[in-house]
N, C-alpha and C positions, 0 to 999 in steps of 0.2 A: 208502422210504428212512429216514423218521423212525422206523418200527418197527424197522428193522435197527439204527439208531443206539441206540435204547432197549435192545434186546437186548444190544448190545455193551457198553453202560454197566453193565447188570446183571451181565454176565459178568465185567467188570472188577472190580466190587464184590465178587462172589462169590470170585474168585481171591485178591484182596488179603486179605479178612477170614478166609478159610479158612487162608491162610498164617499170618496173625497168630495165629489160634486155635491153630495148631500150635506156635508158638515163643514166645508171649507169657507168659513166666515172670516172677515178681517182684512180682505184686500190681498194684492199680489204677494207682499212679503210673507204674510201668514200662509198663503197657499204653498209657496215655495218651501217654507219651513216644514209644513206637514208632509210634502212630497219627499223632502230629504230624509225625514224620519222613516218613512215607509220604504222607499226604494233603495236607500243607501244603508241605513242603520239596521233595519229589520230584515229586509229581503235580500240585500246585497246584490242587486241587479247590476250595479256599476260601482266603481270606486268613487270616493268623495272628490278626488281630483277631477275625474271626468265630469261629475255632476257640476262642479264649479266651472269647468270649461264650457259646458253647455249653457249654464246660467249666464256667464259673461258674454258669450257670443249672442245669445238670444236677446240680451238687452240692447243690441245694436241693430236689430231688425224691427220693422213695423209690426204692430199687432199687440194683443194682450200677452205680456211676457209669461205670466204664470200658466195661462192656457197653453202657450207654445211649449213650456217646459213639460207639461203632461204628455204632449205629442212626442217630444224627445225621449222621455222615459218609456213610453209605449214602443217606440222604434227600437230602443236598446234591448227590450225584452222579447219582442215578437216581430221585428222587421217593419216593413212599410204597412202591412195590415194593422200591426199594433199601434202605429202612429195615428191612424184614423180611428181605431176603436177607442184608444185612450182619450183623444180629443173630444169625440162625440159623447162618450160616457161622462166626461167631466162637465161638458156644457149642458147636457140634456136636463138634469134636475133644475138648474137655474132658469133655463128657458121655459120649462113647464110651469114652475112656481110663479115666475114673473108674468107669464101669459095668464095664469089664473088670477093674479093680482090685478092685471089690466082689465080682465072681464068684470071683476068685482067693482073696480073703480068706475068703469063706464056704466055699469048697471046701478050701483048704489051711491056713487059720487064720493067715496072715501076708501082708504086703504085699511086692511086689518090692523088691529092694535097689537103689534109684536114688539113694541119698544122694551117691555120688561125683559124679554129673552135676549134682545140685542145688548141691553145694558150689562147683562152678566157675561155675555160672550166676549165683548171687547177686552176687558181686563184679563180674561183667561188666555186670549190670543197673544197678548203681550209676552207671556211666559213662553209660548211656543216659538215666537219670533226670536226671543233672547236665546233659547236653546240652539236654534239653527245658526244664529250669528256666532255663538261660541264654537260650535263644531266646524262650520265652514271657515271661520276666522283662523282657527288653528292651522288649517290646511293652506289657506291663502297667504298667511304671513310667513314668507320664506326668508326673511331678512329684514334688517332695519330700514333699508331703502324702500321696500314695499310698504312697511308699516308707516313710514313718513308720507309716502304717496297716498296711502289710505286716509291718513289724518288730514291731508290737504283737501281731498275729495269730501270728507265729512264736513269740514269747515265751510267750503264753498256751497255745499248742499244746504247746510243750515242757513246760509246767507241768501238762499233762494235761486242759485244758479241751476239751470235746467239739467236734469239728471243725465240725459243722453249726451249733452255737450260735455259734462263732467267726465263721464265714462270714456268718451272718445278721446278727449284731451289727455286723460290719464293713460290710456293705452298708447297713444303716440309718444307722450313724454317718457313713459317707462321703456318703450321699445327703443327710443333713441338713446336713452341713458345706458341701458344694459348692453345694447349692441356696441356702443362706443366704448364702454368699460371693457368689453371682451375683444376689442380691436377689430370690430367688424364695421367701423364707421364708413368704410368705402362702399358698403352696400347701400344702394338707394332704391331698393324695391318699394313700389307703392303698396300700401297695406290694404286699404279698403276704399273702393269708390263709393262715396256717399251721395245718394241722389235725393235732393230736396224737392218735394212735390207740393203743389198747392191745390186745394179743392176749388171747384168752380164757384160761380156767384150764387147759384141756387141749388140747394141740397135736394129738395123734393119738388119737382115741377108738377107732378101728377100724383094723386092719391090712389094710384093703382098698385097692385102687388108688384108688377114688373118695375114700375117707377121707384117704388120703395127699395126693391132689391138692388137696382143699379146704384142708387144713392148711397146705401150703406156699404155696398161692395167698394165704392170709391173711398169712403171714409176708412174702411178696414184696411185698404191698401196703403194708406199714407199716415195712419195714426201711430205716432211714436210715443213711447213712455207708457205710463200706467193707464188703466181704463178711465181714470178721472179726467184725463185730457179730452176725452170724448165730449164732456159737458160743454167745453168752450166751443167746439165745432157746432154742437146742436143749438146752443144759445144764439150764435151768430147766424146760422143758416136757417133755423126753423122759427125761432122767436122773432128775430129781426125781419123775417119775411112774412110774418103773420100766419104761419102755417101751424103754429102751436103757441099757446099762451105760456108765459113764464111760470105760472102756477102749475100748469100741466107738466112742464119740464121738471120743476122741482119735485113734483109727486113721482114722476118717472124715475128720477135720480134716487129718491127715497126707496122705491120698490127695488131698484138694483142693489141698494145697500142692505136691505132687509133680507135678501135671498143669499144662500150660499153660492159658491162658485164665482165665475168671472163677473165683474161689474158691468161688462159690456152687454149683459143680458138686459140692461136698460133699453137696448134697441128693440127687444121683443115687445116691451111695454109700449114704446112709441109707435112701432109698426101696427100694433093692434088699434091704437087710438086713431091711426090714419086710414087703415084699410081693413079693419077686422082681423079675423084669424089668418086669412091669406097674407095680409100685411105683416102680421107678427112672424109668420114662418119666413116670409121673404126677407124681412129685416135681419132675422137671426142668421139665415144662410149667408146673406151679403156681408155682414160684419165679421163673421168668423172664417169664411172660405179662404181669404188670402193667407191667413195664418197657416193653414194646412200646406199650402204651396210653398211658403217661405221656409217652413221647417223641413219639408221634404228635400228642398234644395240645400239647406244649410247643414243638416245633420252629417252627411258624409264628409264635409269639409273640415269639421272640428278636429278630428284626429290628425289630418294633414297639417293643420295650423300648429298643433302641438309638436309635430316632428320637425318643423322649421324653426331655426334658432331665432330668427327675427320675429316671426309671428308668435312663437312661444313666449317671448318677452312681452309682446303686445297682450297676449292672453293672460299672462300672470298679472299684468298691471290692471287690465279690465276686471279681472276676478276680484282683486283686493278693493278696487273701486266699487264693484257691485256690493260687496260686504259692507263697505262704508255707507253706501246709499241705504242699505237695510238698517244700519244703525241710526241713520237720520230719520227713517220712517218710524223706528221704535221710539226715538226721543219725542217726535212730534205727537205720535199716537198716545204715548204715556202722559204727556201734558194734557191732551184733550180728554183723556179717559179718566185719569186719576185725580184730577182737580175739578172743583166746581167751576161752572162756566164763568169766564172772564175774571178769574181770581186765582190766587195762589193758596187757597184753602183746600186741603186734601178732602176728597170724597171718601169717607171711611168704608163705605160699602164696596165701592169699586176697588179700593186699595186692599181690602181683606180678600176679595176674590183673586186679585193678582198675586198676593202673597201665598195663598193656598195653592194656586196653580203652579207657581214657581217652585214651591217645595216638592210638589208631586212630580214635576218635570225633571228637576235636577236631583232630587233625592231618591226617586224610584224610576230607574232607567227604563223599565219595561212597560210603563204606563202609556197606553196608546193615546195619541193626541185627540182622537175622537172622543174619549171619555172626559178629557179636559174641557173640550168645547161643550159637551152635553152637561157636565157638572157646572160649568160657569153659567149656562143658560138657566138651569134649575135654581141655582143660588140667586141669580138676578131676579128671577120671577118671585122667589120667596121674599127677598129683600123689598121688592116693590109692593108686595102684598101687605107686609107688616112695617 
């Protein structure tokens, strides 16, 4: 009976994260928002506080944060097997779609025209992110001090300060303040050993599958922040070493943005360009494998952090900082999506899709985010037709 129950949970995890992998457009903030809606609000696999704790801790380890959150959610529902099933099911659609795009690109020299669909999805995703910020923010804001700390993080993020640095500093500052306030200033426990690593001088020395694998494994092991940071690595290591043209890199980035799921599926596209299907598989395995290991090690530590007074203050501060970073993402995305390029003139089509999506998200609590994404895509396609 227990074995049947375990298989049922794994099946549940697989179905959910495969679905999210097929519809999760909009980047890490949107992915986390959809996950929160599914695993906390609808399925109640964990409390919103624990989801926040996992999100805050995950922001401090290397790798694609939203993909690592799927692994945490899978672990909470079905243990270690659930961790691997959730991560694989979430990554799989993006890798397959991006691999198909890479094949088309190499064969025909161009990408499929999916811009009309993406045009509609982007403003719809804004409403999903806003909903998650509202729910997570209510849980994270436990007092005026945390609200003030969150405001500081939002301001420095808008000014361009690195999000990982902002999160870490917020955690240290909050931990020091709250432990001092509660007369625990005499405790000088070290909180987190942060290891800064640097990639080597050449990313891909051979265009063999094994060479591609080790190169992307190295990147996946040291890549902090959102998947978009990957582009800086690839430009410096591939383009500058004449292993890839800048136009090919730009097209690879476009393919990663066109597909649902993690942006790091860009690695699949590049792997195919460098060594065919074996290179695509090698790059995909290399870029994502470290995340499975990091989450496997981190997940059991999060409840222990919450039970420690010092680390609990650190976690509360990182949590509110993480919500502030999401607000920053929402502001930047809103400007890029709702206004015409390089101007302050609103784009009425995108604005209308955003308004409709917001009304559905906040006015009809049971509307699944999947339908918001699909509806936005259809509206975008219709608007671009007429």
